[in-house]
DSSP file (Angstrom, degrees, kcal/mol; ACC not computed):
  #  RESIDUE AA STRUCTURE BP1 BP2  ACC     N-H-->O    O-->H-N    N-H-->O    O-->H-N    TCO  KAPPA ALPHA  PHI   PSI    X-CA   Y-CA   Z-CA
    1    1 A M              0   0    0      0, 0.0     2,-0.3     0, 0.0     0, 0.0   0.000 360.0 360.0 360.0 129.2  -18.6  -20.1   16.1
    2    2 A E        -     0   0    0      1,-0.1     2,-0.2     3,-0.0     3,-0.1  -0.597 360.0-122.5 -74.6 131.1  -15.7  -18.6   14.2
    3    3 A Q        -     0   0    0     -2,-0.3     3,-0.1     1,-0.1    -1,-0.1  -0.515  32.8-105.0 -73.6 142.9  -16.7  -17.0   10.8
    4    4 A S        -     0   0    0     -2,-0.2     2,-0.1     1,-0.1    -1,-0.1  -0.392  40.3-102.9 -69.7 153.2  -14.8  -18.4    7.9
    5    5 A L        -     0   0    0     -2,-0.1     2,-0.4    -3,-0.1    -1,-0.1  -0.438  33.5-159.5 -77.0 143.0  -12.1  -16.3    6.4
    6    6 A Q    >   -     0   0    0     -2,-0.1     3,-2.8    -3,-0.1    74,-0.3  -0.939  34.6 -89.6-122.9 148.4  -12.8  -14.4    3.2
    7    7 A I  T 3  S+     0   0    0     -2,-0.4    74,-0.2     1,-0.3     3,-0.1  -0.326 117.4  30.9 -52.0 132.6  -10.2  -13.0    0.7
    8    8 A G  T 3  S+     0   0    0     72,-1.8    -1,-0.3     1,-0.3    73,-0.1   0.226  83.6 140.6  96.3 -11.1   -9.4   -9.5    1.9
    9    9 A D    <   -     0   0    0     -3,-2.8    71,-3.0    71,-0.2    -1,-0.3  -0.312  46.6-127.4 -59.0 150.8  -10.0  -10.1    5.7
   10   10 A R  B     -A   79   0A   0     50,-0.3     2,-0.8    69,-0.2    52,-0.2  -0.570  19.3-100.2-103.3 162.9   -7.5   -8.4    7.9
   11   11 A I        +     0   0    0     67,-0.8    52,-2.1    52,-0.3    -1,-0.0  -0.694  46.6 170.8 -74.2 113.0   -5.3   -9.6   10.7
   12   12 A T        +     0   0    0     -2,-0.8     2,-0.8    50,-0.2    -1,-0.1   0.495  31.4 119.7-113.0   0.7   -7.3   -8.5   13.8
   13   13 A D    >   -     0   0    0      1,-0.2     3,-0.7     2,-0.1    -2,-0.0  -0.534  44.3-168.2 -64.1 107.3   -5.6  -10.2   16.7
   14   14 A K  T 3   +     0   0    0     -2,-0.8    -1,-0.2     1,-0.2    42,-0.0   0.436  61.2  96.0 -83.2   2.1   -4.7   -7.0   18.6
   15   15 A S  T 3  S-     0   0    0      1,-0.2    -1,-0.2     2,-0.0    -2,-0.1   0.837 101.9 -15.4 -64.0 -31.9   -2.3   -8.6   21.1
   16   16 A A  S <  S-     0   0    0     -3,-0.7    -1,-0.2     3,-0.0     3,-0.1  -0.950  78.7 -89.0-164.7 150.5    0.8   -7.7   19.1
   17   17 A P        -     0   0    0      0, 0.0     2,-0.1     0, 0.0    39,-0.0  -0.295  56.2-100.5 -56.6 147.8    1.7   -6.6   15.5
   18   18 A P        -     0   0    0      0, 0.0     2,-0.1     0, 0.0    -7,-0.0  -0.447  32.6-140.9 -68.2 140.5    2.2   -9.5   13.1
   19   19 A D     >  -     0   0    0     -2,-0.1     4,-2.5    -3,-0.1     3,-0.3  -0.435  36.6 -88.6 -92.6-179.7    5.7  -10.5   12.3
   20   20 A D  H  > S+     0   0    0      1,-0.2     4,-2.8     2,-0.2     5,-0.2   0.856 128.2  52.6 -58.2 -35.6    6.9  -11.6    8.9
   21   21 A S  H  > S+     0   0    0      2,-0.2     4,-2.2     1,-0.2    -1,-0.2   0.922 111.6  45.5 -68.3 -40.0    6.0  -15.3    9.5
   22   22 A A  H  > S+     0   0    0     -3,-0.3     4,-2.0     2,-0.2    -2,-0.2   0.938 114.8  48.9 -66.0 -46.0    2.4  -14.3   10.5
   23   23 A V  H  X S+     0   0    0     -4,-2.5     4,-3.1     2,-0.2     5,-0.4   0.941 111.5  48.6 -55.2 -53.5    2.2  -11.9    7.5
   24   24 A R  H  X S+     0   0    0     -4,-2.8     4,-2.1     1,-0.2    -1,-0.2   0.902 112.6  48.0 -57.2 -47.4    3.4  -14.6    5.1
   25   25 A G  H  < S+     0   0    0     -4,-2.2    -1,-0.2    -5,-0.2    -2,-0.2   0.816 115.8  45.1 -59.9 -34.4    1.0  -17.2    6.5
   26   26 A W  H  < S+     0   0    0     -4,-2.0    55,-2.2    -3,-0.2    -2,-0.2   0.934 124.3  29.4 -76.1 -52.4   -1.9  -14.7    6.3
   27   27 A I  H  < S-     0   0    0     -4,-3.1     4,-0.4    53,-0.2    -3,-0.2   0.663 110.7-117.1 -92.4 -14.5   -1.3  -13.3    2.8
   28   28 A G     X  -     0   0    0     -4,-2.1     4,-2.3    -5,-0.4     5,-0.2   0.044  29.7 -77.7  92.9 157.0    0.4  -16.4    1.2
   29   29 A A  H  > S+     0   0    0      1,-0.2     4,-1.6     2,-0.2    -1,-0.1   0.851 125.9  48.8 -59.1 -41.2    3.8  -17.0   -0.3
   30   30 A K  H  > S+     0   0    0      1,-0.2     4,-1.2     2,-0.2    -1,-0.2   0.950 115.6  42.5 -70.4 -46.8    3.2  -15.1   -3.7
   31   31 A A  H  > S+     0   0    0     -4,-0.4     4,-1.9     1,-0.2    -1,-0.2   0.835 111.2  57.3 -67.0 -28.4    1.7  -12.0   -2.1
   32   32 A F  H  X S+     0   0    0     -4,-2.3     4,-2.8     1,-0.2     5,-0.2   0.866 100.0  57.7 -72.9 -30.5    4.4  -12.1    0.6
   33   33 A A  H  X S+     0   0    0     -4,-1.6     4,-2.1     1,-0.2    -1,-0.2   0.886 108.8  45.8 -62.1 -38.0    7.1  -11.9   -2.2
   34   34 A H  H  X S+     0   0    0     -4,-1.2     4,-2.3     2,-0.2    -2,-0.2   0.849 110.4  55.2 -70.4 -35.2    5.4   -8.6   -3.3
   35   35 A W  H  X S+     0   0    0     -4,-1.9     4,-2.0     2,-0.2    -2,-0.2   0.948 112.1  41.9 -55.7 -52.3    5.3   -7.5    0.4
   36   36 A I  H  X S+     0   0    0     -4,-2.8     4,-2.6     1,-0.2    -2,-0.2   0.897 114.2  51.9 -68.2 -41.4    9.1   -8.0    0.7
   37   37 A A  H  X S+     0   0    0     -4,-2.1     4,-2.5    -5,-0.2    -1,-0.2   0.885 109.9  48.8 -64.1 -39.2    9.8   -6.5   -2.7
   38   38 A L  H  X S+     0   0    0     -4,-2.3     4,-2.5     2,-0.2    -1,-0.2   0.916 111.6  49.3 -65.8 -43.4    7.8   -3.3   -1.9
   39   39 A Q  H  X S+     0   0    0     -4,-2.0     4,-2.4     2,-0.2    -2,-0.2   0.925 113.1  47.8 -63.1 -45.4    9.6   -2.9    1.5
   40   40 A N  H  X S+     0   0    0     -4,-2.6     4,-2.6     2,-0.2    -2,-0.2   0.894 109.7  52.0 -63.5 -40.9   13.0   -3.4   -0.3
   41   41 A W  H  X S+     0   0    0     -4,-2.5     4,-3.0     2,-0.2     5,-0.3   0.952 110.3  48.5 -59.7 -49.6   12.1   -0.9   -3.0
   42   42 A I  H  X S+     0   0    0     -4,-2.5     4,-2.1     1,-0.2    -2,-0.2   0.929 113.6  47.6 -57.3 -47.3   11.1    1.8   -0.4
   43   43 A E  H  < S+     0   0    0     -4,-2.4    -1,-0.2     1,-0.2    -2,-0.2   0.883 114.8  45.8 -61.6 -39.8   14.4    1.1    1.5
   44   44 A A  H  < S+     0   0    0     -4,-2.6    -2,-0.2     1,-0.2    -1,-0.2   0.887 121.7  34.9 -70.7 -40.9   16.5    1.3   -1.6
   45   45 A F  H  < S+     0   0    0     -4,-3.0   103,-2.2     1,-0.2    -2,-0.2   0.639 129.9  32.4 -90.9 -14.6   14.8    4.4   -3.1
   46   46 A Y  S >X S-     0   0    0     -4,-2.1     3,-2.4    -5,-0.3     4,-0.7  -0.387  82.8-168.6-134.6  53.4   14.2    6.3    0.2
   47   47 A P  T 34 S-     0   0    0      0, 0.0    -3,-0.1     0, 0.0    -4,-0.1  -0.223  73.1  -8.8 -58.1 129.5   17.1    5.2    2.5
   48   48 A G  T 34 S+     0   0    0      2,-0.2    -5,-0.1    -5,-0.1     3,-0.1   0.528 106.2 108.6  65.0   9.8   16.6    6.1    6.1
   49   49 A V  T <4 S+     0   0    0     -3,-2.4     2,-0.4    -7,-0.2    -1,-0.1   0.925  74.1  38.8 -77.8 -47.2   13.5    8.3    5.2
   50   50 A F     <  -     0   0    0     -4,-0.7    -2,-0.2    -8,-0.1    -1,-0.1  -0.836  54.7-160.4-115.3 143.6   10.8    6.1    6.7
   51   51 A S        -     0   0    0     17,-0.7    17,-0.3    -2,-0.4    15,-0.1  -0.945  34.5-129.6-110.4 101.6   10.4    4.0    9.8
   52   52 A P        -     0   0    0      0, 0.0     2,-0.4     0, 0.0    15,-0.2  -0.244  25.3-158.9 -59.8 145.5    7.6    1.7    9.0
   53   53 A D  E     -B   66   0A   0     13,-2.5    13,-2.7     2,-0.0     2,-0.3  -0.979  12.9-134.1-138.4 116.6    5.0    1.7   11.9
   54   54 A W  E     -B   65   0A   0     -2,-0.4     2,-0.4    11,-0.2    11,-0.2  -0.544  26.8-167.4 -72.1 131.9    2.5   -1.0   12.6
   55   55 A L  E     -B   64   0A   0      9,-2.9     9,-2.0    -2,-0.3     2,-0.6  -0.951  14.2-145.5-122.2 138.7   -1.0    0.5   13.2
   56   56 A Y  E     -B   63   0A   0     -2,-0.4     7,-0.2     7,-0.2     3,-0.1  -0.927  13.0-176.6-105.2 116.9   -4.1   -1.2   14.6
   57   57 A G     >  -     0   0    0      5,-2.9     4,-0.7    -2,-0.6     3,-0.3   0.106  45.7 -98.6-101.7  22.2   -7.2    0.0   13.2
   58   58 A G  H  >  -     0   0    0      1,-0.2     4,-3.1     3,-0.2    -1,-0.3  -0.324  60.0 -46.2  93.3 179.6   -9.8   -2.1   15.2
   59   59 A K  H  4 S+     0   0    0      1,-0.2   -49,-0.2     2,-0.2    -1,-0.2   0.789 136.3  43.7 -61.8 -33.9  -11.7   -5.2   14.5
   60   60 A K  H  4 S+     0   0    0     -3,-0.3   -50,-0.3     1,-0.1    -1,-0.2   0.921 125.0  30.1 -79.8 -44.8  -12.7   -4.2   11.0
   61   61 A R  H  < S+     0   0    0     -4,-0.7   -50,-0.2     1,-0.1    -2,-0.2   0.780  86.3 179.8 -84.0 -32.2   -9.4   -2.8    9.8
   62   62 A G     <  -     0   0    0     -4,-3.1    -5,-2.9   -52,-0.2   -50,-0.2  -0.167  45.0 -12.3  59.5-155.5   -6.9   -4.8   11.7
   63   63 A W  E     +B   56   0A   0    -52,-2.1   -52,-0.3    -7,-0.2     2,-0.3  -0.528  60.5 172.6 -85.9 144.1   -3.2   -4.3   11.4
   64   64 A S  E     -B   55   0A   0     -9,-2.0    -9,-2.9    -2,-0.2     2,-0.7  -0.985  30.2-128.2-146.0 151.7   -1.5   -2.3    8.6
   65   65 A L  E     -BC  54  76A   0     11,-2.5    11,-2.9    -2,-0.3     2,-0.4  -0.902  29.4-162.4-107.7 106.9    2.2   -1.2    8.0
   66   66 A R  E     -BC  53  75A   0    -13,-2.7   -13,-2.5    -2,-0.7     2,-0.5  -0.773  12.0-158.5 -99.5 136.8    2.4    2.6    7.5
   67   67 A Y  E     + C   0  74A   0      7,-2.9     6,-3.0    -2,-0.4     7,-1.6  -0.966  31.7 153.5-106.0 120.9    5.3    4.4    5.9
   68   68 A K  E     + C   0  72A   0     -2,-0.5   -17,-0.7     4,-0.3     4,-0.2  -0.994  28.5 174.0-149.9 145.3    5.2    8.1    7.0
   69   69 A K  S    S-     0   0    0      2,-1.7     3,-0.1    -2,-0.3    -1,-0.1   0.478  89.9 -36.9-109.4 -92.9    7.6   10.9    7.4
   70   70 A T  S    S+     0   0    0      1,-0.2     2,-0.3     2,-0.1    -2,-0.0   0.711 142.0  33.7 -96.3 -32.0    5.6   14.0    8.1
   71   71 A R  S    S-     0   0    0      1,-0.0    -2,-1.7     0, 0.0    -1,-0.2  -0.895 103.7 -90.2-117.2 153.3    2.9   13.0    5.7
   72   72 A A  E     -C   68   0A   0     -2,-0.3    -4,-0.3    -4,-0.2     3,-0.1  -0.337  36.1-176.7 -58.2 137.3    1.7    9.4    5.0
   73   73 A F  E     -     0   0A   0     -6,-3.0     2,-0.3     1,-0.4    15,-0.2   0.782  62.3 -42.4 -99.2 -58.5    3.7    7.8    2.0
   74   74 A C  E     -C   67   0A   0     -7,-1.6    -7,-2.9    13,-0.1    -1,-0.4  -0.983  47.1-133.8-162.7 170.5    1.8    4.6    1.8
   75   75 A T  E     -CD  66  86A   0     11,-1.8    11,-2.7    -2,-0.3     2,-0.4  -0.958  13.8-143.8-137.9 120.2    0.3    1.8    3.9
   76   76 A L  E     -CD  65  85A   0    -11,-2.9   -11,-2.5    -2,-0.4     9,-0.2  -0.689  14.7-158.6 -82.3 130.8    0.7   -1.9    3.3
   77   77 A L  E     - D   0  84A   0      7,-2.9     7,-1.9    -2,-0.4     2,-1.0  -0.888   6.6-151.6-118.4 100.6   -2.4   -3.9    4.1
   78   78 A P  E     + D   0  83A   0      0, 0.0   -67,-0.8     0, 0.0     2,-0.3  -0.625  27.2 178.5 -71.6 106.4   -1.9   -7.6    4.8
   79   79 A E  E >   -AD  10  82A   0      3,-2.1     3,-2.1    -2,-1.0     2,-0.3  -0.740  42.2 -79.3-110.8 156.4   -5.2   -9.0    3.8
   80   80 A Y  T 3  S-     0   0    0    -71,-3.0   -72,-1.8   -74,-0.3   -53,-0.2  -0.406 114.5 -10.5 -64.3 118.6   -6.2  -12.7    3.8
   81   81 A R  T 3  S+     0   0    0    -55,-2.2     2,-0.3    -2,-0.3    -1,-0.3   0.579 130.7  62.6  64.6  15.9   -4.6  -14.3    0.7
   82   82 A Q  E <   -D   79   0A   0     -3,-2.1    -3,-2.1   -56,-0.1     2,-0.5  -0.993  68.3-130.3-158.2 165.5   -3.7  -10.9   -0.8
   83   83 A L  E     -DE  78 128A   0     45,-0.5    45,-3.2    -2,-0.3     2,-0.3  -0.972  23.6-176.0-113.9 127.5   -1.6   -7.8   -0.4
   84   84 A S  E     -DE  77 127A   0     -7,-1.9    -7,-2.9    -2,-0.5     2,-0.4  -0.891  10.2-154.5-115.4 155.1   -3.2   -4.3   -0.8
   85   85 A V  E     -DE  76 126A   0     41,-2.4    41,-2.8    -2,-0.3     2,-0.6  -0.992   6.0-150.8-127.5 135.9   -1.4   -0.9   -0.7
   86   86 A L  E     -DE  75 125A   0    -11,-2.7   -11,-1.8    -2,-0.4     2,-0.5  -0.929  15.5-179.6-108.4 124.6   -3.1    2.3    0.2
   87   87 A V  E     - E   0 124A   0     37,-2.8    37,-2.4    -2,-0.6     2,-0.6  -0.984  13.8-153.6-119.5 118.9   -1.8    5.5   -1.3
   88   88 A V  E     - E   0 123A   0     -2,-0.5     2,-0.7   -15,-0.2    35,-0.2  -0.850   7.2-159.9 -96.2 126.8   -3.4    8.8   -0.5
   89   89 A L  E     - E   0 122A   0     33,-2.3    33,-2.7    -2,-0.6    -2,-0.0  -0.907   7.4-160.3-109.4 114.1   -3.0   11.5   -3.1
   90   90 A G     >  -     0   0    0     -2,-0.7     4,-2.7    31,-0.2     5,-0.2  -0.119  43.9 -77.1 -79.8-174.5   -3.5   15.1   -2.0
   91   91 A G  H  > S+     0   0    0      1,-0.2     4,-2.1     2,-0.2     5,-0.1   0.890 130.7  47.5 -51.6 -51.9   -4.3   18.0   -4.2
   92   92 A A  H  > S+     0   0    0      1,-0.2     4,-2.2     2,-0.2    -1,-0.2   0.934 114.8  47.3 -64.7 -45.5   -0.8   18.5   -5.7
   93   93 A E  H  > S+     0   0    0      1,-0.2     4,-2.4     2,-0.2    -1,-0.2   0.858 109.4  53.7 -64.2 -36.7   -0.4   14.7   -6.4
   94   94 A R  H  X S+     0   0    0     -4,-2.7     4,-2.7     2,-0.2    -1,-0.2   0.894 107.4  51.6 -67.3 -39.7   -3.9   14.5   -8.0
   95   95 A E  H  X S+     0   0    0     -4,-2.1     4,-2.4    -5,-0.2    -2,-0.2   0.952 111.3  47.4 -60.8 -47.7   -2.9   17.3  -10.3
   96   96 A K  H  X S+     0   0    0     -4,-2.2     4,-1.4     1,-0.2    -2,-0.2   0.895 111.4  51.0 -56.5 -44.2    0.3   15.4  -11.2
   97   97 A F  H  < S+     0   0    0     -4,-2.4     4,-0.3     1,-0.2     3,-0.2   0.920 110.2  48.4 -61.0 -45.4   -1.7   12.3  -11.8
   98   98 A E  H >< S+     0   0    0     -4,-2.7     3,-1.1     1,-0.2     4,-0.3   0.892 107.9  55.1 -63.9 -37.4   -4.2   14.1  -14.1
   99   99 A E  H 3< S+     0   0    0     -4,-2.4     3,-0.3     1,-0.3    -1,-0.2   0.845 117.9  36.2 -65.4 -29.1   -1.3   15.7  -16.1
  100  100 A R  T >X S+     0   0    0     -4,-1.4     3,-2.6    -3,-0.2     4,-1.1   0.286  81.3 118.5-102.4  10.5    0.0   12.1  -16.7
  101  101 A R  G X4 S+     0   0    0     -3,-1.1     3,-0.6     1,-0.3    -1,-0.2   0.831  72.0  56.5 -47.0 -40.2   -3.4   10.4  -17.0
  102  102 A H  G 34 S+     0   0    0     -4,-0.3    -1,-0.3    -3,-0.3    -2,-0.1   0.672 107.1  49.0 -69.6 -18.2   -2.7    9.3  -20.6
  103  103 A V  G <4 S+     0   0    0     -3,-2.6    -1,-0.2     2,-0.1    -2,-0.2   0.625  89.9  92.5 -97.3 -14.0    0.5    7.4  -19.6
  104  104 A W  S << S-     0   0    0     -4,-1.1     5,-0.0    -3,-0.6    32,-0.0  -0.459  92.2 -91.5 -77.0 154.0   -0.9    5.4  -16.7
  105  105 A R     >  -     0   0    0      1,-0.1     4,-2.1    -2,-0.1     5,-0.2  -0.332  34.4-120.8 -56.5 143.5   -2.2    1.9  -17.4
  106  106 A P  H  > S+     0   0    0      0, 0.0     4,-2.3     0, 0.0     5,-0.2   0.856 113.9  57.2 -59.4 -35.4   -6.0    2.0  -18.1
  107  107 A Q  H  > S+     0   0    0      1,-0.2     4,-2.6     2,-0.2     5,-0.2   0.922 108.4  46.3 -61.5 -43.0   -6.6   -0.3  -14.9
  108  108 A L  H  > S+     0   0    0      1,-0.2     4,-2.4     2,-0.2    -1,-0.2   0.897 110.3  52.5 -70.5 -35.7   -4.8    2.2  -12.7
  109  109 A V  H  X S+     0   0    0     -4,-2.1     4,-3.1     2,-0.2    -1,-0.2   0.904 110.2  49.0 -61.9 -41.6   -6.7    5.1  -14.2
  110  110 A K  H  X S+     0   0    0     -4,-2.3     4,-2.6     2,-0.2    -2,-0.2   0.939 110.6  49.1 -62.8 -46.6   -9.9    3.3  -13.4
  111  111 A R  H  X S+     0   0    0     -4,-2.6     4,-1.0     2,-0.2    -2,-0.2   0.896 111.8  50.4 -58.1 -38.4   -8.9    2.5   -9.9
  112  112 A Y  H >< S+     0   0    0     -4,-2.4     3,-1.0     1,-0.2    -2,-0.2   0.967 112.2  47.1 -63.4 -51.9   -8.0    6.2   -9.5
  113  113 A D  H 3< S+     0   0    0     -4,-3.1    -2,-0.2     1,-0.3    -1,-0.2   0.835 114.9  46.0 -56.0 -37.7  -11.4    7.3  -10.9
  114  114 A D  H 3< S+     0   0    0     -4,-2.6    -1,-0.3    -5,-0.2    -2,-0.2   0.594  89.4 108.6 -85.3 -10.4  -13.3    4.9   -8.7
  115  115 A A  S << S-     0   0    0     -3,-1.0     9,-0.1    -4,-1.0     2,-0.1  -0.406  76.5-108.8 -68.5 141.0  -11.3    5.8   -5.5
  116  116 A P        -     0   0    0      0, 0.0     7,-2.3     0, 0.0     2,-0.5  -0.402  26.8-141.5 -66.4 143.7  -13.1    7.8   -2.8
  117  117 A T  E     +F  122   0A   0      5,-0.2     5,-0.3    -2,-0.1     7,-0.0  -0.924  22.5 177.7-110.9 133.5  -12.1   11.4   -2.3
  118  118 A Y  E >   -F  121   0A   0      3,-3.4     3,-1.9    -2,-0.5     0, 0.0  -0.705  49.1 -90.9-122.0 172.5  -12.0   12.8    1.2
  119  119 A P  T 3  S+     0   0    0      0, 0.0     3,-0.1     0, 0.0    -2,-0.0   0.845 127.7  47.7 -55.9 -32.9  -10.9   16.3    2.4
  120  120 A D  T 3  S-     0   0    0      1,-0.2     2,-0.3   -30,-0.1   -29,-0.1   0.453 124.8 -73.6 -89.0   0.6   -7.3   15.1    2.8
  121  121 A G  E <   - F   0 118A   0     -3,-1.9    -3,-3.4   -31,-0.1     2,-0.6  -0.872  60.4 -45.7 142.7-179.3   -7.1   13.4   -0.6
  122  122 A K  E     -EF  89 117A   0    -33,-2.7   -33,-2.3    -2,-0.3     2,-0.9  -0.844  49.7-143.8 -93.3 119.1   -8.0   10.7   -2.9
  123  123 A W  E     -E   88   0A   0     -7,-2.3     2,-0.7    -2,-0.6   -35,-0.2  -0.789  17.7-171.8 -95.8 110.2   -7.6    7.2   -1.2
  124  124 A L  E     -E   87   0A   0    -37,-2.4   -37,-2.8    -2,-0.9     2,-0.5  -0.872   4.1-174.4-101.5 107.5   -6.3    4.7   -3.7
  125  125 A T  E     -E   86   0A   0     -2,-0.7     2,-0.4   -39,-0.2   -39,-0.2  -0.909   8.5-176.3-105.6 125.1   -6.3    1.1   -2.4
  126  126 A M  E     -E   85   0A   0    -41,-2.8   -41,-2.4    -2,-0.5     2,-0.2  -0.972  23.1-134.2-127.7 130.0   -4.7   -1.3   -4.9
  127  127 A A  E     -E   84   0A   0     -2,-0.4     2,-0.6   -43,-0.3   -43,-0.3  -0.604  19.8-148.0 -72.9 142.3   -4.3   -5.1   -4.7
  128  128 A V  E     +E   83   0A   0    -45,-3.2   -45,-0.5    -2,-0.2   -94,-0.1  -0.935  42.1 139.8-117.2 104.9   -0.9   -6.2   -5.6
  129  129 A S        +     0   0    0     -2,-0.6     2,-0.3     1,-0.1    -1,-0.1   0.378  64.8  32.8-125.3  -2.2   -0.9   -9.6   -7.3
  130  130 A S  S  > S-     0   0    0      1,-0.1     4,-2.2   -99,-0.0     5,-0.2  -0.956  83.4-104.0-151.4 164.5    1.7   -9.2  -10.1
  131  131 A A  H  > S+     0   0    0     -2,-0.3     4,-1.9     1,-0.2     5,-0.1   0.799 121.4  56.7 -62.9 -27.4    4.9   -7.3  -10.9
  132  132 A V  H  > S+     0   0    0      2,-0.2     4,-2.1     1,-0.2    -1,-0.2   0.935 106.7  48.5 -71.4 -44.8    2.8   -4.9  -13.1
  133  133 A D  H  > S+     0   0    0      1,-0.2     4,-2.0     2,-0.2    -2,-0.2   0.915 111.7  49.5 -54.6 -43.1    0.6   -4.1  -10.1
  134  134 A R  H  X S+     0   0    0     -4,-2.2     4,-2.6     1,-0.2    -1,-0.2   0.888 108.9  52.0 -65.5 -39.0    3.8   -3.5   -8.0
  135  135 A R  H  X S+     0   0    0     -4,-1.9     4,-2.2     2,-0.2    -1,-0.2   0.867 106.8  53.7 -68.6 -34.5    5.2   -1.2  -10.7
  136  136 A D  H  X S+     0   0    0     -4,-2.1     4,-2.4     2,-0.2    -1,-0.2   0.926 110.5  48.6 -60.4 -44.9    1.9    0.8  -10.7
  137  137 A V  H  X S+     0   0    0     -4,-2.0     4,-2.6     1,-0.2    -2,-0.2   0.957 113.3  45.2 -61.1 -51.2    2.4    1.2   -6.9
  138  138 A T  H  X S+     0   0    0     -4,-2.6     4,-2.1     1,-0.2    -1,-0.2   0.801 111.0  52.9 -70.8 -26.6    6.0    2.3   -7.2
  139  139 A E  H  X S+     0   0    0     -4,-2.2     4,-1.7    -5,-0.2    -1,-0.2   0.898 110.7  48.1 -66.5 -41.5    5.3    4.7  -10.0
  140  140 A L  H  X S+     0   0    0     -4,-2.4     4,-2.4     2,-0.2    -2,-0.2   0.898 112.4  47.6 -62.7 -43.2    2.6    6.3   -8.0
  141  141 A L  H  X S+     0   0    0     -4,-2.6     4,-2.8     2,-0.2    -2,-0.2   0.883 111.0  52.5 -65.8 -37.8    4.9    6.6   -4.9
  142  142 A S  H  < S+     0   0    0     -4,-2.1    -1,-0.2     1,-0.2    -2,-0.2   0.860 111.7  45.8 -65.2 -33.5    7.7    8.0   -7.1
  143  143 A M  H  < S+     0   0    0     -4,-1.7    -2,-0.2     1,-0.2    -1,-0.2   0.893 113.3  50.4 -74.0 -41.1    5.3   10.7   -8.5
  144  144 A K  H  < S+     0   0    0     -4,-2.4    -2,-0.2     1,-0.3    -3,-0.2   0.936 134.7   4.8 -64.7 -46.9    4.0   11.4   -4.9
  145  145 A R  S  < S-     0   0    0     -4,-2.8    -1,-0.3    -5,-0.1    -2,-0.1  -0.901  84.5-126.9-142.1 111.0    7.6   11.8   -3.6
  146  146 A P        -     0   0    0      0, 0.0    -3,-0.1     0, 0.0     3,-0.1  -0.251  35.9-107.8 -57.0 141.3   10.6   11.7   -6.0
  147  147 A P        -     0   0    0      0, 0.0  -101,-0.2     0, 0.0  -102,-0.1  -0.145  48.3 -73.9 -62.8 167.6   13.2    9.2   -4.8
  148  148 A S    >   -     0   0    0   -103,-2.2     3,-1.7     1,-0.1  -102,-0.0  -0.225  49.8-107.9 -61.2 155.8   16.5   10.3   -3.4
  149  149 A S  T 3  S+     0   0    0      1,-0.3    -1,-0.1     2,-0.2  -104,-0.0   0.660 108.0  81.1 -70.4 -12.5   18.8   11.7   -6.0
  150  150 A R  T 3         0   0    0      1,-0.2    -1,-0.3  -105,-0.1    -2,-0.1   0.649 360.0 360.0 -62.2 -12.0   21.1    8.7   -5.8
  151  151 A H    <         0   0    0     -3,-1.7    -1,-0.2  -106,-0.1    -2,-0.2   0.401 360.0 360.0-111.2 360.0   18.7    6.8   -8.1
């Protein structure tokens, strides 16, 4: 018997990475608009820097779309009826975050404070359900790696 889907469940069919149609059907139209907007923002502000790469993390973690050059930039997580983004902040990025702690939205500071810290950094996973959430993500990413000088 198939278990009923819960919000946040991942795409776990390992036969092939999901295409845009599968992602849209899984996360929903509103979340998919944020999915596309984030991909477009990354391409506009970091042209030619990243080649997004689908990763399969097993039955529990499912598929995710990672943006990485030499170090991970961010990972888009298509979850059932929502989009989340994982941003890992290393030591230097955590110092920058702390320096700007007073200018971030209180909700983002709370997410940051609650995020687990591992040897390679603080793993910040953020659900993106509004333009404000998306702006939090793009501001964090801009802090992590300043956009190309054209912008």
